[in-house]
KEKEBA-562745 format. One line per 2 residues: number of its first residue (from 0); for each residue x, y, z of C-alpha. Coordinates in nm, 3 decimals, m for minus. Example, Ala and Ser with C-alpha at 12.3 -4.5 7.8 and 13.67 -1.06 7.14 Angstrom:
2
0> 1.230,m0.450,0.780; 1.367,m0.106,0.714;
END
This chain:
762
0> m0.010,m0.005,0.000; 0.158,0.307,m0.126;
2> 0.147,0.599,0.145; 0.026,0.924,0.064;
4> 0.299,1.209,0.035; 0.399,1.422,0.352;
6> 0.264,1.728,0.142; m0.052,1.576,0.118;
8> m0.069,1.447,0.480; m0.011,1.802,0.602;
10> m0.272,1.966,0.384; m0.506,1.729,0.534;
12> m0.407,1.806,0.896; m0.414,2.162,0.814;
14> m0.757,2.154,0.656; m0.921,1.944,0.952;
16> m0.770,2.190,1.196; m0.925,2.474,1.036;
18> m1.256,2.272,0.988; m1.303,2.212,1.350;
20> m1.171,2.526,1.445; m1.463,2.653,1.275;
22> m1.689,2.446,1.449; m1.578,2.543,1.766;
24> m1.848,2.802,1.775; m2.090,2.544,1.814;
26> m1.944,2.339,2.083; m1.995,2.605,2.361;
28> m2.265,2.398,2.502; m2.064,2.070,2.556;
30> m2.064,1.939,2.889; m1.695,1.868,2.947;
32> m1.591,1.841,3.311; m1.310,2.057,3.449;
34> m0.970,1.970,3.504; m0.767,2.054,3.823;
36> m0.431,2.035,3.846; m0.285,1.938,4.188;
38> 0.033,1.980,4.359; 0.005,1.627,4.501;
40> 0.216,1.348,4.399; 0.261,1.301,4.002;
42> 0.381,0.953,4.000; 0.160,0.700,4.172;
44> 0.207,0.353,4.230; m0.133,0.155,4.150;
46> 0.025,m0.214,4.091; 0.294,m0.352,4.205;
48> 0.647,m0.216,4.102; 0.444,0.048,3.877;
50> 0.444,0.387,3.845; 0.190,0.554,3.667;
52> 0.199,0.915,3.526; m0.062,1.141,3.621;
54> m0.253,1.237,3.309; m0.229,1.629,3.399;
56> 0.133,1.603,3.398; 0.149,1.421,3.058;
58> m0.048,1.716,2.920; 0.149,2.018,3.097;
60> 0.457,1.809,2.938; 0.347,1.830,2.602;
62> 0.403,2.163,2.513; 0.814,2.136,2.612;
64> 0.871,1.852,2.387; 0.779,1.668,2.062;
66> 0.977,1.330,2.195; 0.693,1.091,2.362;
68> 0.993,0.929,2.519; 1.066,1.304,2.728;
70> 0.710,1.274,2.898; 0.872,1.011,3.130;
72> 1.152,1.209,3.238; 1.037,1.281,3.569;
74> 1.040,0.915,3.677; 1.324,0.823,3.915;
76> 1.579,0.640,3.781; 1.488,0.712,3.422;
78> 1.730,0.913,3.192; 1.712,0.977,2.793;
80> 1.987,0.871,2.534; 2.030,1.132,2.288;
82> 1.875,1.076,1.957; 1.668,1.256,1.693;
84> 1.398,1.535,1.772; 1.122,1.287,1.816;
86> 1.361,0.966,1.885; 1.509,0.942,2.222;
88> 1.560,0.643,2.412; 1.468,0.590,2.772;
90> 1.736,0.453,3.004; 1.661,0.319,3.305;
92> 1.891,0.171,3.581; 2.148,0.168,3.301;
94> 1.965,m0.029,3.058; 1.817,0.128,2.730;
96> 1.689,0.073,2.392; 1.645,m0.344,2.330;
98> 1.700,m0.422,2.706; 1.353,m0.221,2.801;
100> 1.031,m0.364,2.661; 0.809,m0.088,2.516;
102> 0.454,m0.143,2.410; 0.272,0.120,2.229;
104> m0.156,0.066,2.224; m0.034,m0.305,2.295;
106> 0.211,m0.370,1.997; 0.567,m0.459,2.021;
108> 0.766,m0.239,1.794; 1.073,m0.286,1.659;
110> 1.308,m0.078,1.546; 1.378,m0.132,1.179;
112> 1.738,0.054,1.147; 2.132,m0.013,1.213;
114> 2.121,0.291,1.434; 1.759,0.239,1.590;
116> 1.679,0.584,1.430; 1.298,0.467,1.471;
118> 1.215,0.341,1.842; 0.893,0.228,1.947;
120> 0.822,0.553,2.143; 0.875,0.743,1.802;
122> 0.579,0.610,1.665; 0.338,0.816,1.871;
124> 0.329,1.158,1.897; 0.320,1.319,2.248;
126> m0.021,1.481,2.217; m0.159,1.152,2.152;
128> m0.041,0.982,2.457; m0.327,0.950,2.710;
130> m0.139,0.707,2.987; 0.192,0.596,3.048;
132> 0.283,0.325,3.301; 0.684,0.242,3.382;
134> 0.767,m0.084,3.565; 1.123,0.049,3.682;
136> 1.169,m0.211,3.931; 1.054,m0.595,3.921;
138> 0.857,m0.632,3.552; 0.549,m0.891,3.575;
140> 0.591,m1.157,3.352; 0.239,m1.072,3.196;
142> 0.399,m0.733,3.057; 0.747,m0.823,3.043;
144> 0.950,m1.091,2.790; 1.252,m1.085,2.548;
146> 1.403,m0.785,2.771; 1.638,m0.758,3.104;
148> 1.532,m0.428,3.224; 1.180,m0.236,3.289;
150> 0.888,m0.241,3.070; 0.720,0.090,2.946;
152> 0.338,0.083,2.853; 0.230,0.375,2.634;
154> m0.136,0.411,2.528; m0.359,0.676,2.342;
156> m0.716,0.707,2.423; m0.982,0.430,2.465;
158> m1.285,0.457,2.261; m1.545,0.675,2.441;
160> m1.935,0.630,2.399; m2.242,0.794,2.474;
162> m2.402,0.755,2.783; m2.748,0.586,2.767;
164> m3.020,0.826,2.647; m2.765,1.113,2.586;
166> m2.789,1.085,2.189; m2.448,1.114,1.992;
168> m2.168,1.240,2.150; m1.948,1.505,1.989;
170> m1.652,1.627,2.111; m1.294,1.720,2.028;
172> m0.924,1.858,2.087; m0.727,2.111,1.906;
174> m0.369,2.234,2.029; m0.034,2.360,1.943;
176> 0.317,2.496,2.067; 0.600,2.668,1.988;
178> 0.974,2.662,2.113; 1.215,2.922,2.037;
180> 1.535,2.697,2.072; 1.526,2.562,1.744;
182> 1.195,2.709,1.569; 0.999,2.415,1.661;
184> 0.615,2.416,1.626; 0.353,2.172,1.700;
186> m0.001,2.131,1.624; m0.257,1.861,1.733;
188> m0.604,1.798,1.675; m0.850,1.488,1.763;
190> m1.255,1.448,1.736; m1.490,1.179,1.819;
192> m1.833,1.135,1.756; m2.029,0.806,1.913;
194> m2.333,0.679,1.996; m2.399,0.404,2.290;
196> m2.266,0.129,2.068; m2.010,0.262,1.817;
198> m1.773,0.517,1.848; m1.541,0.680,1.570;
200> m1.216,0.892,1.647; m0.945,1.089,1.457;
202> m0.612,1.229,1.599; m0.338,1.397,1.370;
204> m0.044,1.603,1.482; 0.242,1.747,1.308;
206> 0.573,1.858,1.437; 0.892,2.046,1.264;
208> 1.228,2.215,1.370; 1.543,2.361,1.289;
210> 1.872,2.264,1.462; 1.888,2.338,1.812;
212> 2.156,2.607,1.981; 2.375,2.494,2.260;
214> 2.423,2.742,2.562; 2.729,2.867,2.412;
216> 2.997,2.772,2.120; 3.093,2.414,2.164;
218> 3.309,2.397,1.830; 3.452,2.586,1.532;
220> 3.219,2.786,1.344; 3.202,2.829,0.955;
222> 3.179,2.575,0.671; 3.263,2.249,0.717;
224> 3.319,2.137,0.345; 3.224,2.236,0.008;
226> 2.974,2.510,0.162; 2.781,2.258,0.332;
228> 2.765,2.247,0.739; 2.832,2.592,0.764;
230> 2.692,2.662,1.097; 2.780,2.900,1.382;
232> 2.994,2.761,1.694; 2.658,2.705,1.906;
234> 2.438,2.529,1.655; 2.424,2.162,1.701;
236> 2.407,2.019,1.334; 2.179,1.749,1.216;
238> 1.926,1.848,1.512; 1.624,1.927,1.277;
240> 1.311,1.715,1.195; 0.968,1.696,1.083;
242> 0.705,1.430,1.148; 0.342,1.391,1.057;
244> 0.146,1.133,1.222; m0.244,0.999,1.188;
246> m0.452,0.772,1.364; m0.840,0.654,1.284;
248> m0.991,0.409,1.547; m1.338,0.255,1.560;
250> m1.479,0.123,1.895; m1.756,m0.115,1.888;
252> m1.944,m0.183,2.227; m2.155,m0.463,2.293;
254> m2.255,m0.484,2.687; m1.926,m0.614,2.862;
256> m1.719,m0.643,2.524; m1.525,m0.386,2.343;
258> m1.353,m0.450,2.029; m1.165,m0.163,1.911;
260> m0.966,m0.113,1.538; m0.671,0.148,1.521;
262> m0.510,0.250,1.164; m0.184,0.465,1.226;
264> 0.041,0.653,0.931; 0.344,0.806,1.033;
266> 0.579,1.010,0.762; 0.890,1.144,0.877;
268> 1.024,1.319,0.562; 1.369,1.393,0.762;
270> 1.513,1.377,1.088; 1.889,1.458,1.142;
272> 2.106,1.268,1.399; 2.372,1.447,1.559;
274> 2.574,1.157,1.704; 2.539,0.941,1.364;
276> 2.723,0.927,1.081; 2.350,0.911,0.859;
278> 2.028,1.132,0.897; 1.691,0.979,0.898;
280> 1.560,1.068,0.519; 1.238,0.895,0.532;
282> 1.054,0.693,0.772; 0.689,0.555,0.644;
284> 0.492,0.333,0.879; 0.162,0.194,0.857;
286> m0.004,0.033,1.157; m0.314,m0.190,1.206;
288> m0.418,m0.262,1.535; m0.691,m0.458,1.611;
290> m0.811,m0.528,2.003; m1.069,m0.659,2.216;
292> m1.188,m0.668,2.564; m1.445,m0.909,2.753;
294> m1.561,m0.926,3.088; m1.731,m1.237,3.189;
296> m1.824,m1.391,3.501; m1.502,m1.555,3.567;
298> m1.271,m1.269,3.492; m1.132,m1.042,3.208;
300> m1.018,m1.165,2.849; m0.776,m0.949,2.626;
302> m0.693,m1.022,2.266; m0.492,m0.799,2.030;
304> m0.349,m0.869,1.705; m0.154,m0.586,1.477;
306> 0.062,m0.559,1.173; 0.294,m0.290,1.105;
308> 0.497,m0.187,0.786; 0.788,0.046,0.801;
310> 0.983,0.185,0.508; 1.313,0.347,0.654;
312> 1.566,0.552,0.450; 1.914,0.730,0.564;
314> 2.114,0.964,0.347; 2.319,1.269,0.430;
316> 2.100,1.571,0.491; 2.167,1.909,0.469;
318> 2.466,1.940,0.723; 2.601,1.649,0.623;
320> 2.805,1.489,0.301; 2.999,1.211,0.182;
322> 3.316,1.307,0.008; 3.623,1.089,m0.114;
324> 3.966,1.238,m0.239; 4.004,1.580,m0.370;
326> 3.762,1.620,m0.633; 3.417,1.783,m0.595;
328> 3.160,1.579,m0.449; 2.820,1.521,m0.611;
330> 2.598,1.635,m0.331; 2.269,1.403,m0.256;
332> 2.060,1.739,m0.266; 2.201,1.870,m0.565;
334> 1.994,1.535,m0.784; 2.335,1.503,m0.971;
336> 2.376,1.160,m1.099; 2.721,1.007,m1.023;
338> 2.914,0.798,m1.273; 3.204,0.626,m1.123;
340> 3.544,0.728,m1.284; 3.809,0.456,m1.365;
342> 4.012,0.533,m1.064; 3.676,0.584,m0.865;
344> 3.763,0.876,m0.692; 3.571,1.198,m0.627;
346> 3.240,1.029,m0.710; 3.008,0.954,m0.418;
348> 2.656,1.078,m0.481; 2.585,1.013,m0.078;
350> 2.531,0.671,0.074; 2.170,0.564,0.029;
352> 2.071,0.333,0.305; 1.701,0.150,0.263;
354> 1.497,m0.079,0.498; 1.203,m0.256,0.533;
356> 1.058,m0.405,0.829; 0.727,m0.593,0.881;
358> 0.621,m0.661,1.213; 0.310,m0.917,1.272;
360> 0.216,m0.994,1.632; m0.082,m1.195,1.818;
362> m0.107,m1.153,2.226; m0.398,m1.312,2.418;
364> m0.451,m1.282,2.820; m0.681,m1.396,3.053;
366> m0.727,m1.260,3.401; m0.886,m1.529,3.648;
368> m1.052,m1.423,3.969; m1.024,m1.801,4.151;
370> m1.153,m1.612,4.482; m1.126,m1.287,4.645;
372> m0.808,m1.345,4.720; m0.644,m1.518,4.433;
374> m0.601,m1.412,4.084; m0.427,m1.600,3.781;
376> m0.314,m1.419,3.473; m0.253,m1.664,3.188;
378> m0.147,m1.580,2.829; 0.048,m1.638,2.516;
380> 0.227,m1.388,2.263; 0.361,m1.484,1.901;
382> 0.562,m1.212,1.696; 0.673,m1.234,1.352;
384> 0.965,m0.998,1.239; 1.114,m0.949,0.886;
386> 1.375,m0.728,0.775; 1.563,m0.613,0.480;
388> 1.843,m0.382,0.495; 2.041,m0.305,0.175;
390> 2.250,m0.019,0.025; 2.243,0.094,m0.314;
392> 2.565,0.122,m0.536; 2.627,0.507,m0.545;
394> 3.001,0.505,m0.662; 3.350,0.515,m0.531;
396> 3.415,0.169,m0.359; 3.032,0.151,m0.328;
398> 2.956,m0.022,m0.670; 2.873,m0.171,m0.861;
400> 2.651,m0.426,m0.677; 2.390,m0.372,m0.430;
402> 2.525,m0.404,m0.028; 2.305,m0.649,0.122;
404> 2.354,m0.559,0.482; 2.078,m0.817,0.618;
406> 1.907,m1.000,0.364; 1.561,m1.172,0.468;
408> 1.617,m1.171,0.837; 1.389,m1.324,1.039;
410> 1.326,m1.271,1.408; 0.999,m1.497,1.555;
412> 0.911,m1.498,1.926; 0.651,m1.766,2.064;
414> 0.558,m1.688,2.432; 0.349,m1.845,2.713;
416> 0.317,m1.705,3.091; 0.160,m1.768,3.400;
418> 0.109,m1.525,3.694; m0.067,m1.579,4.040;
420> m0.143,m1.278,4.240; m0.256,m1.331,4.645;
422> m0.379,m1.064,4.839; m0.336,m1.248,5.144;
424> m0.507,m0.991,5.375; m0.487,m0.596,5.408;
426> m0.112,m0.630,5.467; 0.021,m0.866,5.221;
428> 0.010,m0.935,4.856; 0.248,m1.156,4.665;
430> 0.270,m1.209,4.282; 0.435,m1.519,4.110;
432> 0.510,m1.556,3.780; 0.679,m1.783,3.481;
434> 0.733,m1.722,3.139; 0.891,m1.909,2.863;
436> 0.974,m1.787,2.547; 1.117,m1.931,2.222;
438> 1.298,m1.708,1.981; 1.391,m1.811,1.609;
440> 1.631,m1.608,1.410; 1.786,m1.684,1.071;
442> 1.898,m1.467,0.760; 1.974,m1.513,0.363;
444> 2.250,m1.508,0.177; 2.433,m1.136,0.189;
446> 2.673,m0.983,m0.079; 2.909,m0.666,m0.061;
448> 2.947,m0.392,m0.327; 3.203,m0.634,m0.492;
450> 3.064,m0.934,m0.551; 3.391,m1.113,m0.701;
452> 3.709,m1.001,m0.521; 3.829,m0.814,m0.221;
454> 3.743,m0.768,0.130; 3.336,m0.815,0.116;
456> 3.344,m1.092,m0.106; 3.555,m1.308,0.110;
458> 3.354,m1.206,0.431; 3.002,m1.275,0.277;
460> 3.170,m1.606,0.127; 3.234,m1.697,0.483;
462> 2.899,m1.560,0.626; 2.689,m1.731,0.395;
464> 2.872,m2.080,0.446; 2.796,m2.048,0.827;
466> 2.501,m2.194,1.006; 2.264,m1.908,1.031;
468> 1.990,m2.044,1.188; 1.963,m1.961,1.585;
470> 1.689,m2.065,1.874; 1.689,m1.957,2.217;
472> 1.483,m2.092,2.476; 1.427,m1.828,2.748;
474> 1.286,m1.852,3.087; 1.159,m1.549,3.287;
476> 1.080,m1.564,3.686; 0.956,m1.298,3.880;
478> 0.869,m1.291,4.276; 0.726,m0.986,4.433;
480> 0.578,m0.919,4.787; 0.437,m0.593,4.898;
482> 0.378,m0.570,5.264; 0.169,m0.235,5.427;
484> 0.223,m0.255,5.784; m0.034,0.055,5.835;
486> m0.172,0.319,5.604; 0.152,0.536,5.578;
488> 0.406,0.286,5.518; 0.435,0.000,5.220;
490> 0.722,m0.217,5.125; 0.768,m0.386,4.781;
492> 1.076,m0.630,4.724; 1.115,m0.882,4.489;
494> 1.357,m1.099,4.227; 1.339,m1.152,3.875;
496> 1.512,m1.364,3.594; 1.483,m1.202,3.272;
498> 1.609,m1.283,2.907; 1.683,m1.108,2.609;
500> 1.775,m1.263,2.280; 2.004,m1.044,2.040;
502> 1.871,m0.829,1.778; 1.926,m0.884,1.412;
504> 2.203,m0.621,1.374; 2.395,m0.791,1.682;
506> 2.398,m1.118,1.541; 2.408,m1.085,1.136;
508> 2.562,m0.777,1.049; 2.901,m0.927,0.892;
510> 3.101,m0.672,0.699; 3.439,m0.567,0.882;
512> 3.482,m0.298,0.610; 3.521,0.071,0.767;
514> 3.241,0.205,0.606; 2.969,m0.063,0.692;
516> 3.068,m0.101,1.058; 3.005,0.287,1.087;
518> 2.665,0.239,0.966; 2.606,m0.033,1.264;
520> 2.582,0.188,1.605; 2.288,0.177,1.832;
522> 2.462,0.408,2.057; 2.570,0.701,1.917;
524> 2.938,0.647,2.042; 3.070,0.726,1.676;
526> 3.256,0.384,1.657; 3.189,0.112,1.417;
528> 3.019,m0.231,1.524; 3.024,m0.592,1.334;
530> 2.781,m0.838,1.426; 2.831,m1.221,1.606;
532> 2.684,m1.529,1.469; 2.797,m1.685,1.799;
534> 2.628,m1.421,2.057; 2.420,m1.605,2.344;
536> 2.090,m1.432,2.476; 2.161,m1.216,2.812;
538> 2.024,m1.332,3.142; 1.963,m1.077,3.408;
540> 1.906,m1.157,3.783; 1.779,m0.849,3.938;
542> 1.686,m0.794,4.327; 1.490,m0.481,4.413;
544> 1.300,m0.327,4.673; 1.083,0.026,4.727;
546> 1.012,0.178,5.064; 0.721,0.427,5.072;
548> 0.651,0.650,5.335; 0.376,0.898,5.291;
550> 0.057,1.058,5.483; m0.259,0.852,5.520;
552> m0.441,0.987,5.197; m0.117,1.010,5.010;
554> m0.166,1.336,4.889; 0.011,1.572,5.103;
556> 0.378,1.439,5.201; 0.594,1.090,5.060;
558> 0.923,0.973,5.019; 1.010,0.679,4.828;
560> 1.358,0.504,4.810; 1.455,0.213,4.569;
562> 1.762,0.023,4.590; 1.842,m0.245,4.334;
564> 2.119,m0.483,4.219; 2.110,m0.673,3.857;
566> 2.388,m0.934,3.704; 2.367,m0.995,3.357;
568> 2.524,m1.324,3.201; 2.636,m1.328,2.872;
570> 2.549,m0.938,2.874; 2.645,m0.824,2.498;
572> 2.890,m0.554,2.514; 3.180,m0.494,2.281;
574> 3.529,m0.563,2.220; 3.768,m0.436,1.972;
576> 3.744,m0.629,1.639; 4.059,m0.814,1.574;
578> 4.101,m0.955,1.170; 4.327,m0.952,0.880;
580> 4.224,m0.577,0.743; 4.340,m0.241,0.860;
582> 4.043,m0.128,1.038; 4.073,m0.408,1.298;
584> 4.467,m0.453,1.295; 4.685,m0.367,1.586;
586> 4.618,0.008,1.573; 4.257,m0.034,1.661;
588> 4.355,m0.265,1.983; 4.529,0.056,2.147;
590> 4.402,0.381,2.058; 4.257,0.574,2.326;
592> 4.178,0.873,2.141; 3.989,0.812,1.826;
594> 3.689,0.638,1.702; 3.741,0.260,1.705;
596> 3.594,m0.047,1.579; 3.415,m0.306,1.782;
598> 3.256,m0.648,1.738; 2.956,m0.735,1.970;
600> 3.053,m0.974,2.208; 2.913,m1.177,2.549;
602> 3.067,m1.076,2.881; 2.913,m1.040,3.228;
604> 2.798,m0.738,3.388; 2.650,m0.582,3.697;
606> 2.452,m0.279,3.766; 2.337,m0.131,4.085;
608> 2.194,0.207,4.232; 1.939,0.391,4.448;
610> 1.644,0.630,4.343; 1.523,0.852,4.623;
612> 1.232,1.118,4.549; 0.991,1.269,4.771;
614> 0.749,1.555,4.823; 0.639,1.771,5.114;
616> 0.414,2.063,5.166; 0.558,2.387,5.236;
618> 0.258,2.665,5.261; m0.093,2.511,5.241;
620> m0.431,2.737,5.185; m0.222,3.084,5.234;
622> m0.325,3.395,5.037; m0.090,3.339,4.785;
624> m0.162,2.925,4.757; m0.025,2.623,4.806;
626> 0.355,2.560,4.786; 0.505,2.176,4.772;
628> 0.878,2.109,4.738; 0.954,1.790,4.522;
630> 1.298,1.619,4.498; 1.434,1.340,4.303;
632> 1.790,1.168,4.306; 1.917,0.896,4.090;
634> 2.248,0.702,4.128; 2.369,0.391,3.898;
636> 2.702,0.230,3.871; 2.750,m0.035,3.578;
638> 3.056,m0.253,3.527; 3.196,m0.503,3.313;
640> 3.268,m0.799,3.528; 3.517,m0.978,3.278;
642> 3.708,m0.674,3.179; 3.665,m0.435,3.506;
644> 3.567,m0.162,3.227; 3.273,0.057,3.306;
646> 2.953,0.033,3.104; 2.868,0.220,2.824;
648> 2.632,0.545,2.866; 2.560,0.540,3.224;
650> 2.400,0.829,3.389; 2.639,1.003,3.652;
652> 2.475,1.114,3.986; 2.160,1.336,3.908;
654> 1.901,1.503,4.093; 1.584,1.736,4.042;
656> 1.455,1.992,4.272; 1.166,2.193,4.271;
658> 0.888,2.415,4.395; 0.550,2.372,4.296;
660> 0.306,2.631,4.358; m0.099,2.627,4.305;
662> m0.352,2.924,4.317; m0.674,2.852,4.171;
664> m0.614,2.766,3.807; m0.255,2.862,3.812;
666> m0.008,2.601,3.853; 0.366,2.685,3.847;
668> 0.697,2.570,3.927; 1.081,2.655,3.942;
670> 1.289,2.324,3.891; 1.681,2.295,3.934;
672> 1.802,2.002,3.719; 2.192,1.887,3.870;
674> 2.417,1.669,3.745; 2.759,1.553,3.852;
676> 3.044,1.489,3.632; 3.071,1.172,3.452;
678> 3.448,1.023,3.529; 3.364,0.643,3.485;
680> 3.364,0.604,3.095; 3.375,0.283,2.883;
682> 3.731,0.241,2.780; 3.665,m0.029,2.475;
684> 3.467,0.238,2.323; 3.671,0.558,2.412;
686> 3.376,0.720,2.586; 3.413,1.082,2.682;
688> 3.403,1.226,2.997; 3.158,1.494,3.081;
690> 3.161,1.750,3.339; 2.906,1.834,3.635;
692> 2.633,2.137,3.557; 2.327,2.290,3.670;
694> 1.981,2.419,3.494; 1.699,2.625,3.559;
696> 1.367,2.563,3.456; 1.026,2.736,3.487;
698> 0.724,2.623,3.418; 0.352,2.802,3.433;
700> 0.006,2.636,3.339; m0.337,2.791,3.355;
702> m0.650,2.625,3.329; m0.951,2.750,3.241;
704> m1.270,2.544,3.158; m1.160,2.348,2.832;
706> m0.864,2.580,2.790; m0.523,2.471,2.901;
708> m0.247,2.746,2.844; 0.142,2.643,2.896;
710> 0.419,2.854,2.918; 0.786,2.830,3.033;
712> 1.171,2.841,2.989; 1.392,2.542,2.966;
714> 1.751,2.613,3.080; 1.659,2.946,3.190;
716> 2.010,3.084,3.199; 2.141,2.917,2.893;
718> 2.374,2.694,3.022; 2.650,2.550,2.838;
720> 2.673,2.185,2.899; 2.786,1.809,2.741;
722> 2.483,1.590,2.790; 2.637,1.250,2.973;
724> 2.411,1.058,2.732; 2.431,1.264,2.454;
726> 2.683,1.031,2.229; 2.963,1.180,2.001;
728> 2.918,1.483,1.767; 2.903,1.388,1.422;
730> 2.649,1.624,1.347; 2.810,1.795,1.054;
732> 3.067,1.771,0.732; 3.211,1.491,0.621;
734> 3.087,1.238,0.829; 3.257,0.933,0.665;
736> 3.597,1.041,0.612; 3.847,1.336,0.631;
738> 3.882,1.609,0.901; 3.516,1.733,0.973;
740> 3.430,1.484,1.218; 3.707,1.455,1.522;
742> 3.702,1.236,1.824; 3.653,1.464,2.113;
744> 3.366,1.617,2.113; 3.028,1.558,2.313;
746> 2.694,1.664,2.203; 2.586,1.952,2.419;
748> 2.248,1.993,2.538; 1.986,2.233,2.442;
750> 2.067,2.588,2.543; 1.762,2.826,2.641;
752> 1.416,2.755,2.493; 1.122,2.989,2.569;
754> 0.793,2.791,2.528; 0.433,2.821,2.459;
756> 0.121,2.599,2.388; m0.211,2.570,2.427;
758> m0.507,2.336,2.413; m0.871,2.353,2.374;
760> m1.145,2.072,2.441; m1.460,2.109,2.279;
END
C-alpha cells in the first residue's frame, strides 16, 4: 500500500484543523468537566512495581517537547539517551533500547534501522499519549518478555461512547505549541463522534524544527566542506526534524465486550542525527491494530492482533556530505547522477541506505478471579518480524552491486506465561510468575558492493557458508511481595530472572569494512560495529526493593527509596575487533583518542544503584496559594565484570529539586536540575568524560474551563553543558571521511528555550 506524500498529509491535517476550529462556535454548550491540576504527587504506584504518570502531568509536558520519551523524564531512575528530535531512548537503571520492553497501544514495535533511529516511542506523538505506565523495578511476566530491564506501556485514548439516553456524543481537542530554540512548532487535533454502541475518532499531529542551539559555542564556526555544514559555533548540526502522524480508531461496544480497530500512518520526511554519521531521510509506517476486551463472570479476556510495516531510508541531509578524495563531490541534494570514474575517486552521490521491516503480532491474556484472594493471569504471544537492509551502489568503492547488510532477516518469538497474584490480607500481597519464550532467528545470504573480489567478497562468502539458523529457549521468573504494615508505609521487594535474545543487527551484520561498520551503531558513540553469529542470549538477575512512606491519603507528603542490584550473564557488550584488515588491526587495539571498530560479544556485567524521590508541603491554603517541594535523586553504577571496564552510557549522579505552586487555576514550578561530572566511562569505546552542571527550568500552566495554557523557559540561564548520554558529535561535514568529524566532542544539550502552548477541548 503506497502511503500519501507528507505534503498531502500536511494539507489534510491543516484542512481538518481549520474545519474543526470553525466548528468551535457550536461547541460552547458541550458538557465537559473541568480539569483540576493539584500539587499532589505526580507519580502514583497503582500495581506492584508500577509507576503511573498522572494525566495532568502528561498534558503539561506536551508543550515542552515533540519526543514522547521525554514525557517520562520525571520518573526516578529514568534518563534519556540522545537521538533524533522525536526519537530519544529512555534509559532505566543503566539499561536502554532493546533491553527495555516498550509497548505502544499493546504493540511490540521493533526498530528497523542499523542505528535504531525509529524506536517504539517515536511512533506515537506526545499529544496522542493518554496514559503511561513504567515498571522500573521487577516487571511482571505478564508485561515482560524479551528484555532484561524495565517495561514501558504507552497508550492513546480508549474509545468513548455516549451515555444511555444521551444521544450522539461529539467531542474534540485542538492544540499547538511553539519553542524558540530550533524554531519548533507543533499542531494537534482530535475528534470523536459516538453513540452508545459505536465510536469513531481521529487524531492527527505534526511537528517541525530546525537545528537547536547549545548554551554557547562548543566547536569552531564556519563551513565544514563544499559550502555545506556552514554552522555557527553554538548550532548543533543535524538536529532538525519533521514528523506527521495520523490515527483513525473505530470502537464497537456490546454489553461487557469491546472491539477496537486502529489504523495509524506516520511520515517523517527527515530527522537529523547529531551522534550518527547518517540522517533519517524518510520513515513511513503503517499500523493496523485490532484489540478485544471482554468481561465475564470468571474474569477478563484480552486479545490483540497487529501488523506494522516500516519503510526507512538514511542518507546525508543538509549538514552532512559524503566526500572521497580531492574532487568536488556530487551532493545528494543536488540531484546530480554519479558515474564512477576509472579510479573511482571523487564520485560519491551520498550513500543511500534502505530498510524494510514487517512486524506481525498476536497476544491473548486472561485474568481469572479464582477467589477474593487469588487472581491468575495466563497468556500467550506470537511475533513474526521480517527485515531487509540494503544499500544501493553510489560510486567510489560502493559499487557496482547492491550491498546486502541483512537479507531476509527473520526474528520470531513464541511465548506463554502464567502469573499468580494473591492478596492474603490487608497487609500482604504476593505475585509469582513464569514465562517461557522461544526465539527463532535466521537470515538469507548476503553480498558486498563487489561480489567477485576483495574484502567484501571474502567476508560474505564466509558468512553465507556459516550456520545462521539460531534458536533460543528463554525462561523468565518473578517473585514480588508487597507489605503494608499501616496506612503510611508500604514495602515492595522481589527477584526477577529476565532474558533477552540478540537483535538481528547484533547477530547478523557481517562486514568489517570501515564504512560498513560505521553504519551499525545503536549507541551514538561514533564507533563502528560488526555482528557476531555466536552471541548467546542475555540473562539478568535482579533484586529490588521499594520503601514508601506517605500520609494516609497519599496527597500531602511522601518519600520513596528504591535500591536495586542486577547481574547479567552473557551481557552483550563490545570488544575491539581483530582481523587481517586494517580497520581491525593492531592500531585499533590500543588507540585511546579516536573512534574505533568493535564487535558485539557476550561478557558479564552488573548494575546497582539507588533512586530517591519525595514531596512535602511548604505552605497550604495561604493567601498566595499552596507550595510543595519535590525532589528526586538517582545513582547507578555499571561494570563489565570480565574486563573491569565501565559500562557505556551510564548516567552519573543526578537529581531534580522543585517548588510547585498552585493557586486556583494556576500551577507554576521552579525546577533545578543537577548532574555531577561523569568520570566513569567505557574505555573500550573511548567514551568521553563530561563535566557537572546545573540547569534552571521555569514552567507555568493555567486551566480555564476547557482551555489549557502552558508557558515556560527550559534552561533559563542558557547554560552550555555536555549531556552525559548525548554521544559523540558527528552532526556536520564529512561524516564518513576527512577531518570534519573529530573524536573528542560530546553532543551538547539544548540552550535556553522559551515555549508556549495551548490545548482546547470542545
